[in-house]
C-alpha positions as CSV (number, residue, x, y, z in Angstrom):
1,X,-50.8,-64.6,31.6
2,X,-50.0,-60.8,31.7
3,X,-47.0,-59.5,29.7
4,X,-44.0,-57.8,31.3
5,X,-43.7,-54.0,31.3
6,X,-42.7,-52.4,28.1
7,X,-39.2,-51.4,29.4
8,X,-38.5,-55.0,30.1
9,X,-39.2,-56.2,26.6
10,X,-36.8,-53.6,25.2
11,X,-34.3,-53.9,28.0
12,X,-32.6,-50.6,27.0
13,X,-29.3,-49.5,28.5
14,X,-31.2,-46.9,30.6
15,X,-33.5,-49.7,32.0
16,X,-30.5,-51.8,33.1
17,X,-28.5,-48.9,34.4
18,X,-31.5,-47.5,36.2
19,X,-31.6,-50.7,38.2
20,X,-27.9,-51.4,38.5
21,X,-26.5,-48.0,39.5
22,X,-28.7,-47.5,42.6
23,X,-28.1,-51.2,43.5
24,X,-24.3,-50.5,43.3
25,X,-24.8,-47.5,45.5
26,X,-26.6,-49.6,48.2
27,X,-23.9,-52.3,47.9
28,X,-21.1,-49.7,48.3
29,X,-22.8,-47.9,51.2
30,X,-22.0,-50.7,53.7
31,X,-18.2,-50.9,53.1
32,X,-18.0,-47.1,53.0
33,X,-19.7,-47.0,56.4
34,X,-17.4,-49.6,57.8
35,X,-14.4,-47.5,56.7
36,X,-15.8,-44.5,58.5
37,X,-16.6,-46.5,61.6
38,X,-13.1,-48.1,61.5
39,X,-11.6,-44.6,61.4
40,X,-13.7,-43.5,64.4
41,X,-12.8,-46.5,66.5
42,X,-9.2,-46.5,65.2
43,X,-8.6,-43.1,66.9
44,X,-9.3,-44.8,70.3
45,X,-6.1,-46.9,69.8
46,X,-4.9,-50.1,68.3
47,X,-6.6,-52.4,70.8
48,X,-10.2,-51.2,70.2
49,X,-9.4,-51.2,66.5
50,X,-8.2,-54.8,66.6
51,X,-11.3,-55.7,68.7
52,X,-13.6,-54.1,66.1
53,X,-11.8,-56.1,63.3
54,X,-12.2,-59.4,65.1
55,X,-15.8,-58.9,66.1
56,X,-16.8,-57.4,62.8
57,X,-15.3,-60.4,61.0
58,X,-17.3,-62.9,63.1
59,X,-20.6,-61.0,62.8
60,X,-20.1,-60.5,59.0
61,X,-19.5,-64.2,58.5
62,X,-22.8,-65.0,60.3
63,X,-24.8,-62.4,58.4
64,X,-23.3,-63.7,55.1
65,X,-25.4,-66.8,55.7
66,X,-28.6,-64.7,55.6
67,X,-28.1,-63.2,52.1
68,X,-30.8,-65.6,50.8
69,X,-33.3,-63.3,52.4
70,X,-32.2,-60.7,49.9
71,X,-31.5,-62.6,46.7
72,X,-34.2,-65.2,47.1
73,X,-36.8,-62.7,47.8
74,X,-35.9,-60.6,44.7
75,X,-36.4,-63.5,42.3
76,X,-39.7,-64.8,44.0
77,X,-41.3,-61.3,44.1
78,X,-40.2,-60.5,40.5
79,X,-41.7,-63.7,39.1
80,X,-45.0,-63.2,40.8
81,X,-45.1,-59.5,39.8
82,X,-44.4,-60.5,36.2
83,X,-47.3,-63.0,36.4
84,X,-49.6,-60.2,37.5
85,X,-50.1,-61.8,40.9
86,X,-49.4,-58.6,42.9
87,X,-51.2,-59.6,46.1
88,X,-49.1,-62.8,46.2
89,X,-45.9,-60.9,45.5
90,X,-46.6,-58.6,48.4
91,X,-47.5,-61.6,50.6
92,X,-44.1,-63.2,49.6
93,X,-42.5,-59.9,50.8
94,X,-44.4,-60.1,54.1
95,X,-43.5,-63.7,54.8
96,X,-39.8,-63.0,53.8
97,X,-39.9,-60.2,56.4
98,X,-41.2,-62.5,59.1
99,X,-38.7,-65.2,58.2
100,X,-36.0,-62.6,58.3
101,X,-37.0,-61.5,61.8
102,X,-37.0,-65.2,62.9
103,X,-33.6,-65.9,61.3
104,X,-32.2,-62.7,62.8
105,X,-33.4,-63.6,66.3
106,X,-31.7,-67.0,66.0
107,X,-28.5,-65.4,64.8
108,X,-28.6,-62.9,67.7
109,X,-29.1,-65.7,70.2
110,X,-26.2,-67.6,68.6
111,X,-24.0,-64.5,68.9
112,X,-24.8,-64.1,72.6
113,X,-24.1,-67.7,73.3
114,X,-21.1,-68.4,71.2
115,X,-19.4,-64.9,71.0
116,X,-16.7,-65.5,73.6
117,X,-15.3,-68.8,72.1
118,X,-15.8,-67.6,68.5
119,X,-13.9,-64.4,69.1
120,X,-11.1,-66.2,70.9
121,X,-10.8,-68.6,67.9
122,X,-10.6,-65.8,65.4
123,X,-8.7,-63.2,67.5
124,X,-6.2,-65.3,69.3
125,X,-5.1,-65.0,72.9
126,X,-4.8,-61.2,73.4
127,X,-7.1,-60.6,76.4
128,X,-7.3,-56.8,75.8
129,X,-8.4,-57.3,72.2
130,X,-10.8,-60.0,73.2
131,X,-12.5,-57.8,75.8
132,X,-13.0,-55.0,73.3
133,X,-14.3,-57.4,70.7
134,X,-16.8,-59.0,73.1
135,X,-18.0,-55.6,74.3
136,X,-18.8,-54.6,70.7
137,X,-20.4,-57.8,69.4
138,X,-22.7,-58.3,72.4
139,X,-24.3,-55.0,71.6
140,X,-24.1,-55.0,67.8
141,X,-25.4,-58.6,67.7
142,X,-28.7,-57.3,69.1
143,X,-29.3,-55.5,65.8
144,X,-29.0,-58.8,63.8
145,X,-32.8,-59.2,63.4
146,X,-33.1,-55.7,62.0
147,X,-30.2,-56.4,59.6
148,X,-32.0,-59.4,58.3
149,X,-35.3,-57.5,57.9
150,X,-33.4,-54.9,56.0
151,X,-32.0,-57.6,53.7
152,X,-35.5,-58.8,53.0
153,X,-36.7,-55.3,52.4
154,X,-34.0,-54.7,49.8
155,X,-35.0,-58.0,48.2
156,X,-38.7,-57.4,47.7
157,X,-38.2,-53.8,46.5
158,X,-35.7,-55.0,43.9
159,X,-38.2,-57.6,42.8
160,X,-40.6,-54.8,42.1
161,X,-37.8,-53.2,40.0
162,X,-37.2,-50.5,42.6
163,X,-33.5,-50.2,43.5
164,X,-33.6,-46.5,44.3
165,X,-35.6,-46.7,47.5
166,X,-33.2,-49.3,49.1
167,X,-30.3,-47.1,48.1
168,X,-31.8,-44.1,49.8
169,X,-32.7,-46.0,53.0
170,X,-29.4,-47.8,53.3
171,X,-27.3,-44.6,52.6
172,X,-29.4,-42.6,55.0
173,X,-29.2,-45.3,57.7
174,X,-25.4,-45.6,57.4
175,X,-24.9,-41.9,57.4
176,X,-27.0,-41.6,60.6
177,X,-25.1,-44.5,62.1
178,X,-21.7,-42.8,61.3
179,X,-22.8,-39.5,62.9
180,X,-24.3,-41.3,66.0
181,X,-21.1,-43.4,66.3
182,X,-18.9,-40.4,66.4
183,X,-21.0,-38.7,69.1
184,X,-21.4,-41.8,71.3
185,X,-17.7,-42.8,71.0
186,X,-16.3,-39.3,71.7
187,X,-19.2,-37.1,72.9
188,X,-20.7,-39.6,75.3
189,X,-17.3,-41.3,75.9
190,X,-18.7,-44.8,75.4
191,X,-15.7,-46.0,73.5
192,X,-16.2,-49.1,71.3
193,X,-19.6,-49.7,72.8
194,X,-20.7,-46.4,71.2
195,X,-19.9,-47.8,67.8
196,X,-21.9,-50.9,68.5
197,X,-24.9,-49.0,69.8
198,X,-24.9,-46.7,66.7
199,X,-24.8,-49.8,64.5
200,X,-27.8,-51.5,66.2
201,X,-29.9,-48.3,66.3
202,X,-29.3,-47.5,62.6
203,X,-30.2,-51.0,61.5
204,X,-33.4,-50.9,63.5
205,X,-34.4,-47.7,61.9
206,X,-33.8,-49.0,58.4
207,X,-35.8,-52.2,59.2
208,X,-38.7,-50.1,60.5
209,X,-38.7,-48.0,57.3
210,X,-38.9,-51.1,55.1
211,X,-41.7,-52.5,57.2
212,X,-43.7,-49.2,56.9
213,X,-43.1,-49.2,53.1
214,X,-44.5,-52.7,52.9
215,X,-47.5,-51.9,54.9
216,X,-48.3,-48.8,52.9
217,X,-48.5,-51.0,49.7
218,X,-51.6,-52.5,51.2
219,X,-50.1,-55.9,52.2
220,X,-51.6,-57.9,55.1
221,X,-48.8,-58.2,57.6
222,X,-50.1,-61.5,59.1
223,X,-47.4,-64.2,59.3
224,X,-48.0,-67.7,57.8
225,X,-45.7,-70.5,58.5
226,X,-46.8,-72.7,55.6
227,X,-46.0,-69.8,53.2
228,X,-42.7,-69.0,54.9
229,X,-41.8,-72.7,54.6
230,X,-42.1,-72.5,50.8
231,X,-39.2,-70.0,50.9
232,X,-36.9,-72.3,52.8
233,X,-36.0,-74.3,49.8
234,X,-34.5,-71.3,48.1
235,X,-32.9,-70.4,51.5
236,X,-31.3,-73.8,51.6
237,X,-29.9,-73.5,48.1
238,X,-28.5,-70.0,48.4
239,X,-27.1,-70.7,51.9
240,X,-25.2,-73.8,50.5
241,X,-23.9,-71.6,47.7
242,X,-22.8,-68.9,50.2
243,X,-21.0,-71.5,52.3
244,X,-19.2,-72.9,49.2
245,X,-17.9,-69.3,48.5
246,X,-16.8,-68.8,52.1
247,X,-15.1,-72.2,52.1
248,X,-13.2,-71.4,48.9
249,X,-12.0,-68.0,49.8
250,X,-11.2,-68.9,53.4
251,X,-9.2,-71.8,52.1
252,X,-7.3,-69.4,49.8
253,X,-6.4,-67.2,52.7
254,X,-5.4,-70.2,54.9
255,X,-3.1,-71.5,52.2
256,X,-1.5,-68.1,51.6
257,X,-1.0,-67.6,55.3
258,X,1.1,-70.8,55.4
259,X,3.3,-69.4,52.7
260,X,4.5,-66.6,55.0
261,X,3.6,-63.1,56.2
262,X,4.6,-61.3,53.0
263,X,2.5,-63.7,50.9
264,X,-0.6,-63.5,53.0
265,X,-0.3,-59.7,53.1
266,X,-0.2,-59.6,49.3
267,X,-3.1,-62.0,49.1
268,X,-5.1,-59.6,51.4
269,X,-4.5,-56.8,48.9
270,X,-5.7,-58.9,46.0
271,X,-8.7,-60.4,47.8
272,X,-9.9,-57.0,49.0
273,X,-9.7,-55.7,45.5
274,X,-11.6,-58.7,44.3
275,X,-14.4,-58.1,46.9
276,X,-14.6,-54.5,46.0
277,X,-14.9,-55.2,42.3
278,X,-17.4,-57.9,43.0
279,X,-19.8,-55.1,44.2
280,X,-19.7,-53.5,40.7
281,X,-20.4,-56.8,39.0
282,X,-23.1,-57.8,41.6
283,X,-25.1,-54.7,40.8
284,X,-25.6,-56.1,37.3
285,X,-26.6,-59.4,38.8
286,X,-29.3,-57.6,40.9
287,X,-30.7,-56.0,37.7
288,X,-30.7,-59.5,36.1
289,X,-32.6,-60.9,39.0
290,X,-35.4,-58.3,38.7
291,X,-35.6,-58.2,34.9
292,X,-35.3,-61.9,34.1
293,X,-37.5,-62.9,37.1
294,X,-40.3,-60.6,35.8
295,X,-40.0,-62.0,32.3
296,X,-40.1,-65.6,33.4
297,X,-43.0,-64.8,35.7
298,X,-44.9,-63.3,32.8
299,X,-44.2,-66.5,30.7
300,X,-42.3,-64.5,28.1
301,X,-39.4,-66.8,27.7
302,X,-38.1,-65.2,24.5
303,X,-37.8,-61.9,26.4
304,X,-36.0,-63.7,29.3
305,X,-33.6,-65.3,26.8
306,X,-33.0,-61.9,25.1
307,X,-32.4,-60.3,28.5
308,X,-30.0,-63.1,29.5
309,X,-28.0,-62.7,26.3
310,X,-27.8,-58.9,26.7
311,X,-26.9,-59.0,30.4
312,X,-24.1,-61.6,29.9
313,X,-22.6,-59.4,27.2
314,X,-22.8,-56.5,29.6
315,X,-21.1,-58.6,32.3
316,X,-18.3,-59.5,29.9
317,X,-17.9,-55.9,28.9
318,X,-17.8,-54.6,32.5
319,X,-15.3,-57.3,33.4
320,X,-13.2,-56.5,30.4
321,X,-12.9,-52.8,31.3
322,X,-12.0,-53.8,34.9
323,X,-9.3,-56.2,33.6
324,X,-7.7,-53.5,31.4
325,X,-7.6,-51.1,34.4
326,X,-6.1,-53.7,36.6
327,X,-3.4,-54.6,34.1
328,X,-2.6,-50.9,33.5
329,X,-2.3,-50.4,37.3
330,X,-0.4,-53.7,38.0
331,X,2.3,-51.8,40.0
332,X,0.5,-48.6,41.0
333,X,-2.6,-50.1,42.5
334,X,-0.8,-52.5,45.0
335,X,1.2,-49.5,46.2
336,X,-2.0,-47.7,47.2
337,X,-2.4,-50.4,49.8
338,X,1.2,-51.0,51.0
339,X,4.6,-49.4,50.9
340,X,6.3,-52.7,51.4
341,X,8.1,-53.5,48.2
342,X,8.2,-57.2,49.1
343,X,4.4,-57.3,49.4
344,X,4.0,-55.5,46.1
345,X,6.3,-58.0,44.4
346,X,4.3,-60.8,45.8
347,X,1.1,-59.2,44.7
348,X,2.5,-59.1,41.1
349,X,2.4,-62.9,41.0
350,X,-1.4,-62.9,41.7
351,X,-2.1,-59.9,39.5
352,X,-2.4,-61.6,36.0
353,X,-5.0,-64.0,37.5
354,X,-6.9,-61.3,39.3
355,X,-7.1,-59.1,36.2
356,X,-7.7,-61.7,33.5
357,X,-10.5,-63.6,35.4
358,X,-12.6,-60.4,35.4
359,X,-14.4,-60.9,32.1
360,X,-15.3,-64.4,33.1
361,X,-16.4,-63.2,36.5
362,X,-18.5,-60.5,34.9
363,X,-20.4,-63.2,32.9
364,X,-20.7,-65.5,35.9
365,X,-22.1,-62.7,38.1
366,X,-24.7,-61.9,35.4
367,X,-25.6,-65.6,35.0
368,X,-25.9,-65.9,38.8
369,X,-28.5,-63.1,38.7
370,X,-30.3,-64.6,35.7
371,X,-30.6,-68.0,37.3
372,X,-31.6,-66.7,40.7
373,X,-34.2,-64.5,39.0
374,X,-35.6,-67.6,37.2
375,X,-35.6,-69.6,40.4
376,X,-32.8,-72.1,39.4
377,X,-31.1,-71.8,42.8
378,X,-30.6,-75.6,43.3
379,X,-28.4,-75.8,40.2
380,X,-26.3,-72.8,41.4
381,X,-25.8,-74.5,44.8
382,X,-24.7,-77.8,43.2
383,X,-22.3,-76.0,40.8
384,X,-20.7,-73.8,43.4
385,X,-20.1,-76.8,45.8
386,X,-18.6,-78.8,42.9
387,X,-16.3,-75.9,41.8
388,X,-15.2,-75.3,45.4
389,X,-14.7,-78.8,46.7
390,X,-13.8,-80.8,43.5
391,X,-11.9,-78.1,41.7
392,X,-10.5,-75.5,44.0
393,X,-9.6,-77.6,47.0
394,X,-7.2,-80.0,45.1
395,X,-5.6,-77.0,43.4
396,X,-5.2,-75.2,46.7
397,X,-3.5,-78.2,48.3
398,X,-1.3,-78.5,45.2
399,X,-0.3,-74.8,45.4
400,X,0.8,-75.3,49.0
401,X,2.5,-78.7,48.6
402,X,4.3,-77.8,45.4
403,X,5.3,-74.4,46.6
404,X,3.6,-72.6,43.7
405,X,3.3,-69.4,45.7
406,X,0.5,-66.8,45.6
407,X,0.3,-67.3,41.8
408,X,-0.8,-70.9,42.4
409,X,-3.5,-69.8,44.9
410,X,-4.9,-67.4,42.4
411,X,-4.7,-69.9,39.5
412,X,-6.9,-72.1,41.6
413,X,-9.4,-69.3,42.2
414,X,-9.4,-68.5,38.5
415,X,-10.2,-72.2,37.8
416,X,-13.0,-71.9,40.4
417,X,-14.5,-69.0,38.4
418,X,-14.0,-70.7,35.0
419,X,-15.8,-73.9,36.1
420,X,-18.7,-71.9,37.2
421,X,-18.6,-70.0,33.9
422,X,-18.7,-73.1,31.8
423,X,-21.5,-74.8,33.7
424,X,-23.7,-71.7,34.0
425,X,-23.3,-70.9,30.3
426,X,-24.3,-74.6,29.5
427,X,-27.3,-74.2,31.8
428,X,-28.5,-71.0,30.2
429,X,-28.4,-72.5,26.7
430,X,-31.0,-75.1,27.7
431,X,-34.5,-74.8,29.0
432,X,-34.5,-76.1,32.5
433,X,-33.3,-72.9,34.1
434,X,-36.6,-71.1,33.6
435,X,-39.1,-74.1,34.1
436,X,-39.3,-74.0,37.9
437,X,-39.8,-70.2,38.0
438,X,-42.5,-70.3,35.3
439,X,-44.4,-73.0,37.1
440,X,-44.0,-71.2,40.4
441,X,-45.4,-68.0,38.9
442,X,-48.3,-70.0,37.4
443,X,-49.2,-71.3,40.9
444,X,-47.7,-74.8,40.6
445,X,-45.9,-74.5,43.9
446,X,-44.8,-78.1,44.2
447,X,-43.2,-78.4,40.8
448,X,-39.7,-79.7,40.8
449,X,-36.9,-79.4,38.2
450,X,-35.8,-82.6,36.6
451,X,-32.3,-83.7,37.6
452,X,-29.3,-82.2,35.8
């Protein structure tokens, strides 16, 4: 079996940062674009802005279920590339692209059918807001297949240890979308529909670029359902994992909301910071997927273990730095989000948990990337469901019933992270996490992991 590239065996800081920093740029490009688009629509008035918020929340929740197209593809392509099976790696990218188009088409159809009741459920009974939200999502939803193809495109390029090209494509697409949105909203006087059109057009352009890049690498673009079907197991595992995350964090918001307006406002500050900081840690997970996947595919398990050890130390270090910054800014940072002293005081009760969980979260994110890269997605799904339903849910109920306040909510979320930390560290110390990926790279497609 061929050996991994030399940079992989040394895994220098430059190698890791060369993958992680562009990945971070691509991850950050989307929320930055959303901020710009929010500002553009916001100047139309509060009703269009509320409509965008409601519609964007619904569409983002649906697209969150498609992240397996990105992460699952990275690990599969990396393992095959590491094994020297370049043609099969490219074919995996092709089949992931076709699968993405199919999943995106299904999601687009779901949006068109269920948009009205879903928006009413999320947005309440304000008819003016509902009208604006419906106008936006019916157009933006048409771009869903292109969003999914873009996710797959980022995945296969990352698997080939190229995170710079996705960053350039995503940044360019979002910049073009922001400029087009401004012109359509104000120059062409299309209102919130202009924002939706710009969103769909930019996503289609990015998807086309990823398709062209794949074709130029000499890949046959013919679809194959049997080969697509092989990817659905990973899709199932990562989708279950995503649903468990959504369930846990949605439950946290629901419990905080029942504690009063001030509490849920403070929770929103903390959760938005958590999501932003998760981007930083997730960039390291992406590097882990590519590097560890390549090592496992090449059969170099000592290299995979050495990488895993180094990446988890990096995760702990990154998380530690973030924790220190949060603790130092325990009063200043919340005031950047709100001038309401009551909300700031409420945020203080969550702050120690938000800050002190960061080193553990850094290790967990790194281990997520390591296990996804190695193909151990079924274990991640089981662990995340267990941590969400068996650990966090009882603690969330206790926080509400026992009137533990926002600190109780965030203590539960910290326990959720710590359970995932303990189980993933235990898994990484054994051998089962790399067995399936090694067999897959060797061509034993039907190999299954032994039960935990």
